[in-house]
C-alpha positions in Angstrom: 112.4 122.0 127.0 115.6 122.9 128.7 117.6 124.9 126.2 120.4 127.2 127.2 119.9 130.5 125.5 123.6 131.1 125.6 124.1 128.4 123.0 122.2 130.6 120.5 124.1 133.8 121.0 126.9 135.6 119.0 128.4 139.0 119.2 128.3 141.4 116.3 132.0 140.9 115.5 131.6 137.1 115.0 132.0 135.6 111.6 129.8 133.5 109.4 132.0 130.5 110.4 131.3 131.2 114.1 127.6 131.4 113.3 127.6 128.1 111.5 129.2 126.4 114.5 126.5 127.8 116.8 123.8 126.7 114.4 125.3 123.3 114.1 125.5 122.8 117.8 122.0 124.0 118.7 120.3 122.1 115.8 117.6 124.7 115.3 119.0 126.5 112.3 119.2 129.9 114.0 121.4 132.1 116.1 120.8 135.5 117.7 123.2 138.5 117.4 123.6 140.7 120.4 125.6 143.8 121.3 127.9 144.2 124.3 124.9 144.9 126.6 123.1 141.8 125.4 120.6 143.8 123.4 119.3 141.9 120.4 120.4 143.5 117.1 119.9 140.7 114.5 119.0 137.2 113.7 120.9 134.8 111.4 119.6 131.4 110.0 121.3 128.7 108.1 119.4 129.9 105.0 120.8 133.4 105.5 124.3 132.0 105.6 123.8 129.9 102.5 122.5 133.0 100.6 125.4 135.1 101.9 127.9 132.6 100.6 126.2 132.4 97.2 126.6 136.2 97.0 130.4 135.9 97.2 130.7 136.5 101.0 133.3 134.3 102.8 133.3 132.4 106.0 135.3 135.4 107.5 132.5 137.9 106.8 131.2 139.5 110.0 127.7 138.4 110.9 126.6 142.1 111.3 127.0 142.6 107.5 124.5 139.8 106.6 122.2 139.4 109.6 118.5 140.1 109.5 117.8 143.2 111.4 114.1 143.3 110.4 113.0 140.6 112.9 109.9 140.1 115.0 110.4 140.1 118.7 107.9 140.0 121.6 108.1 141.2 125.2 109.0 138.5 127.8 105.7 137.4 129.4 103.6 137.6 126.2 100.7 135.2 126.6 101.2 131.8 124.9 98.2 132.2 122.6 99.7 135.5 121.2 103.1 133.8 120.8 101.6 130.8 119.0 99.6 133.1 116.6 102.9 134.8 115.6 104.6 131.5 114.8 104.1 130.1 111.3 106.0 128.2 108.5 108.2 131.2 107.9 108.6 132.5 111.4 109.7 129.5 113.5 111.4 131.3 116.4 110.3 134.4 118.3 112.9 136.3 120.4 111.6 137.3 123.8 113.1 140.5 125.1 112.9 142.7 128.2 112.1 146.4 128.3 115.7 147.4 127.4 115.6 145.1 124.3 117.9 142.5 125.9 117.3 138.9 124.7 116.1 136.8 127.6 114.6 133.8 125.8 112.9 132.7 122.6 109.8 130.8 121.8 109.1 128.1 119.2 106.6 125.3 118.6 109.0 122.8 120.0 109.3 124.7 123.3 105.5 124.6 124.0 104.9 120.9 123.1 107.1 117.9 122.4 106.0 115.8 119.4 106.0 112.1 120.5 106.6 109.0 118.4 103.2 107.6 119.2 100.1 108.2 121.2 96.7 106.6 121.1 93.7 108.0 119.3 90.7 107.6 121.5 88.2 109.9 119.9 85.5 107.4 119.2 83.1 105.4 121.4 85.8 104.3 123.9 84.5 106.2 126.9 80.9 105.2 126.1 81.6 101.5 125.9 84.0 101.4 128.9 81.3 103.3 130.9 78.8 100.7 129.9 81.1 98.0 131.3 81.4 99.8 134.6 77.8 100.6 135.0 76.7 97.0 134.2 79.4 95.5 136.3 80.8 93.4 133.4 84.5 94.3 133.8 86.2 90.9 133.8 86.8 88.6 130.8 83.2 87.4 130.8 81.6 90.4 129.2 80.0 90.7 125.8 82.5 93.1 124.4 85.2 90.4 124.2 83.2 88.2 121.8 82.1 91.3 119.8 85.8 92.4 119.5 86.8 88.9 118.4 84.0 88.8 115.8 84.9 92.2 114.4 88.6 91.3 114.2 88.0 88.0 112.5 85.7 89.6 109.9 88.2 92.3 109.2 91.1 89.8 108.6 88.8 87.5 106.6 89.2 84.4 108.9 86.6 82.3 110.7 88.2 82.5 114.2 89.8 85.1 116.5 90.8 84.8 120.1 91.5 87.8 122.3 94.4 87.6 124.7 95.9 89.7 127.5 98.8 91.1 125.3 100.8 90.5 122.2 103.5 88.4 123.9 101.0 86.0 125.4 99.4 85.8 122.0 102.6 84.6 120.5 103.2 82.1 123.3 99.7 80.8 123.0 100.0 80.5 119.2 103.1 78.3 119.6 101.6 76.3 122.5 98.4 75.6 120.5 100.6 74.0 117.8 102.3 71.7 120.3 105.7 73.3 120.0 107.9 72.6 123.0 111.3 71.2 124.2 113.4 69.6 121.4 111.7 71.7 118.7 113.3 74.6 116.8 111.6 77.8 115.6 113.3 80.1 113.1 112.9 83.8 113.9 114.5 87.0 112.4 117.5 88.5 114.3 115.9 91.9 113.9 112.7 92.1 115.9 111.4 93.1 119.3 112.4 90.7 122.1 108.8 89.4 122.5 109.2 87.3 119.4 112.1 85.2 120.8 110.8 85.3 124.4 107.6 83.6 123.3 109.6 80.8 121.8 111.7 80.4 124.9 108.6 80.2 127.0 107.6 77.0 125.3 111.0 75.4 125.9 111.8 75.3 122.2 115.0 76.6 120.7 114.9 79.9 118.7 117.1 79.9 115.6 118.1 83.4 114.5 118.5 84.3 110.9 119.3 87.6 109.0 116.8 89.9 107.4 116.3 91.3 103.9 118.2 94.6 103.3 115.2 96.3 101.6 112.1 95.2 103.5 113.9 94.5 106.8 111.8 91.3 107.1 113.1 87.7 107.4 115.5 86.7 104.6 114.2 83.6 102.7 117.6 82.3 101.8 118.7 82.5 105.4 115.7 80.6 106.4 116.5 77.8 103.9 119.9 77.3 105.3 118.6 77.2 108.9 116.1 74.4 108.5 116.9 71.1 110.2 114.9 68.0 111.1 114.0 69.7 114.4 112.5 72.8 112.8 108.8 72.9 113.7 107.9 76.5 112.9 109.0 79.7 111.3 108.0 83.0 112.8 108.0 85.8 110.2 107.8 89.3 111.7 106.0 91.9 109.7 108.3 94.7 110.9 106.9 98.3 111.1 103.9 97.2 109.0 105.8 95.6 106.0 104.6 92.1 105.3 107.2 89.4 104.6 107.5 87.5 101.3 104.7 85.1 102.3 104.6 83.3 98.9 108.2 82.1 99.3 107.7 81.3 103.0 104.5 79.3 102.7 106.0 77.3 99.8 109.2 76.6 101.8 107.1 75.7 104.9 104.9 73.3 102.9 107.8 71.5 101.4 109.4 70.9 104.8 106.2 70.3 106.7 106.8 73.3 109.0 104.2 75.5 110.6 104.1 79.3 110.2 103.3 81.6 113.2 103.0 85.2 112.0 104.1 87.9 114.3 101.7 90.7 113.3 102.2 92.9 116.3 103.1 95.8 114.0 101.1 94.9 110.9 97.3 95.3 111.5 96.0 96.7 108.2 98.9 95.5 106.1 98.2 93.2 103.1 100.1 90.8 100.9 98.4 89.9 97.5 95.2 91.6 98.8 95.1 89.3 101.9 95.5 90.6 105.4 98.7 89.8 107.3 98.2 86.9 109.7 96.1 84.7 107.4 99.0 82.9 105.7 100.2 80.7 108.5 98.6 78.4 111.0 98.2 81.3 113.5 98.6 85.1 113.3 99.4 87.0 116.5 98.6 90.8 117.0 99.3 93.3 119.7 97.2 96.2 121.0 99.7 97.9 123.2 99.2 101.6 123.7 101.5 102.5 120.7 100.0 100.1 118.2 97.7 100.9 115.2 94.7 100.2 117.4 95.0 99.8 121.1 93.3 98.4 124.2 96.0 99.6 126.5 97.5 96.1 126.7 96.0 93.3 124.8 96.5 90.9 121.9 94.6 88.7 119.4 95.1 85.4 117.6 93.5 84.6 114.3 93.0 81.1 112.9 91.7 79.3 109.8 91.6 75.9 111.5 88.9 75.2 114.0 90.8 72.5 115.9 93.8 74.8 116.5 91.5 77.6 117.6 89.7 75.4 120.1 92.9 74.1 121.6 94.2 77.7 122.0 90.9 78.7 123.6 91.2 76.0 126.2 94.9 76.8 126.9 94.0 80.5 127.3 91.5 79.8 130.0 93.6 77.8 132.5 93.3 74.6 130.4 89.8 74.2 131.8 87.3 71.9 130.1 84.6 73.6 128.1 82.0 71.1 129.3 83.0 70.4 132.9 83.6 73.5 135.0 86.7 73.6 137.1 88.0 70.4 135.4 91.4 71.0 133.9 92.5 68.8 131.0 95.7 70.7 130.3 98.2 72.9 132.1 96.9 76.2 130.8 97.4 79.9 131.2 95.3 82.9 132.3 95.8 84.9 129.1 92.3 86.3 128.8 91.4 89.9 127.8 89.1 91.9 130.1 85.8 93.3 128.9 87.1 96.8 129.7 90.0 96.3 127.2 87.7 94.7 124.6 85.2 97.6 124.9 88.1 99.9 123.8 89.0 97.5 121.1 85.4 97.5 119.7 85.5 101.3 119.6 88.9 101.2 117.9 87.7 98.7 115.3 84.8 100.9 114.4 87.4 103.4 113.2 89.9 101.0 111.7 89.6 102.2 108.1 89.8 105.9 109.1 92.9 105.2 111.3 94.7 103.2 108.6 94.0 105.9 106.0 95.4 108.6 108.3 98.5 106.5 108.9 99.1 106.0 105.2 98.6 109.8 104.6 101.3 110.5 107.2 103.6 108.1 105.4 102.8 109.6 102.0 103.7 113.1 103.3 107.0 111.9 104.7 107.8 109.9 101.6 107.2 112.9 99.4 109.4 115.1 101.6 112.3 112.6 102.0 112.4 110.8 98.7 114.9 113.2 97.2 117.5 112.8 100.0 120.2 110.4 98.9 121.2 109.9 102.5 117.8 108.4 103.4 116.5 104.9 102.6 112.8 104.8 103.0 111.0 101.6 104.0 108.2 101.8 101.4 106.4 98.8 100.0 107.8 95.9 98.0 105.8 94.3 95.2 102.4 92.9 96.2 102.4 94.5 99.6 100.4 97.3 101.3 102.3 98.7 104.2 100.1 100.0 107.2 103.1 102.1 108.3 102.6 101.3 112.0 105.8 103.3 112.7 107.3 105.4 110.0 110.9 104.3 109.9 113.9 105.1 107.6 117.6 104.4 107.3 119.9 107.4 107.8 123.0 106.6 105.8 126.0 107.8 107.7 127.9 108.2 104.4 126.0 111.4 103.7 127.2 113.4 106.6 124.6 112.8 109.3 124.4 109.7 111.5 121.2 108.3 113.0 122.2 109.3 116.5 123.0 112.8 115.4 119.6 113.0 113.7 117.9 111.9 116.9 119.8 114.5 118.9 118.8 117.3 116.4 115.2 116.2 116.5 115.2 116.2 120.3 116.6 119.8 120.3 113.6 120.7 118.2 111.1 119.1 120.6 110.6 116.0 118.4 111.0 112.4 119.6 113.1 110.2 117.2 113.4 106.6 118.1 116.4 104.3 117.3 115.8 100.8 115.9 115.7 97.6 117.9 119.1 96.0 118.8 119.8 92.8 117.0 118.9 89.9 119.2 122.2 88.2 118.7 124.1 91.1 120.3 122.3 90.8 123.6 124.0 88.4 126.0 120.7 86.7 127.1 120.1 85.6 123.4 123.8 85.3 122.3 123.9 81.6 122.7 125.6 79.4 120.2 122.6 77.1 119.8 120.6 80.2 118.7 123.3 81.6 116.3 125.2 78.6 115.1 128.0 80.6 113.5 125.8 82.7 111.3 126.4 86.4 110.7 123.7 89.1 110.5 125.1 92.0 108.4 121.6 93.3 107.4 120.2 93.1 110.8 123.2 95.0 112.2 123.0 97.7 109.5 119.3 98.4 110.0 119.8 98.4 113.8 122.6 100.9 113.7 121.0 103.3 111.2 117.2 103.1 111.3 115.3 106.0 112.8 111.5 106.1 113.5 109.6 109.4 113.3 106.4 110.6 115.0 103.7 108.4 113.4 100.6 108.7 115.6 97.2 109.1 113.9 96.4 112.6 115.2 99.7 114.1 114.0 98.8 117.5 112.6 100.1 119.0 109.3 101.9 121.6 111.3 103.7 118.9 113.4 104.6 116.9 110.3 106.0 120.1 108.8 108.2 120.6 111.9 109.5 117.1 111.7 110.3 117.4 108.0 112.0 120.7 108.4 114.1 119.4 111.3 115.3 116.5 109.1 116.0 118.8 106.2 117.8 121.2 108.4 120.2 118.5 109.6 121.3 117.7 106.0 121.4 121.4 105.1 123.8 122.3 107.9 126.0 119.4 107.1 126.0 120.5 103.4 127.2 123.9 104.4 129.9 122.4 106.5 131.0 120.3 103.5 131.1 123.4 101.3 133.3 125.2 103.7 135.9 122.4 104.1 
């Protein structure tokens, strides 16, 4: 990380107010006190300042009267393993000094490794199965791992049919095409979702109709769907955002009354359940993604699940160039090459072997975060609405700007501590390519806009360690603590 050590320094004559400004700007909760020669004489943290104020010190108190002079420092050039062994939950920063005691740099966990939002967990049989593909020569879409992956996935979801695809976007497109949706048709889709959802609709020539989301679950709002239905509406695409399943009881009833198909966008919801049923089983088709940041991955890749054999078979033909199943190189339809390779499927099989372990680890991460953040009024956690089990694909929360810290400020603070924080998706209606009157029709999207402007995703990958989670939690807590001190001083 490129951190300017000067942004952490104060002289001995500086005040607590000066220290607070330095700590606020560097977002790491610490400053270093040096004499005129640059020799390190003390350390001061946001906790030290708070304790000093509670002991009747004022903001004008010189830092030299309250700084910690009993600090741990190491010589510049100390081996990384020795530095790491000195860092712990209480000692999060180690000053690095030269022979004269002059502060040259400092070390922390965040300066040795950046904690990313997501990364794949490939600790099972992935290498073994991919090697098998290479050694046997079965690397295209014709290998046995594709069928095995489809079978395992269908069994996990509790459906009779699954069809592997090249990625999650092609899965959505193929789902719509298999239902015969095309020009002249309308498909209702939430305004708050990744662009793949609306793009797949546009690929078919149908018209996407944008609606707002629910303020609590951030999934498609049922009342908004009701007002958007016309005689051209052929499908509804609920998106199970960040792993939270939509209100599928209300949606399926509404769809049945109006003779509308449901295509579930499950790109983010593998392992999520509604009334003890897997996401993706409520509509005509469920579409999943296996991009590198998803709950399980094949690098790229997607999957469709079906209850109806006829729809499954139609999708299977369209996936394979529209070619006849009985007459080779005879094409009955204008199809697509949306097939998954055997190499991808081999990784998918290995991932499915660990699916329960992966999901449990994801839920454990969410449980830890929920426990840590539940007492902050300034945070709205995603959680789980009644009858749902959230797979917590990506742990996401609302940072309420009314409590002193904005979402973007939080991302900046996390970044300075070596932690990736990700902002939410932009509302579809705000992007010119989708801001068409026939898509919006005068509707407003206050909930979509609110979530987009204030939602923040935290590191959520399966192999996230307790130590890394502790760093994330402390960085979030520190942001609120520093703001709280600022409020007390003003």
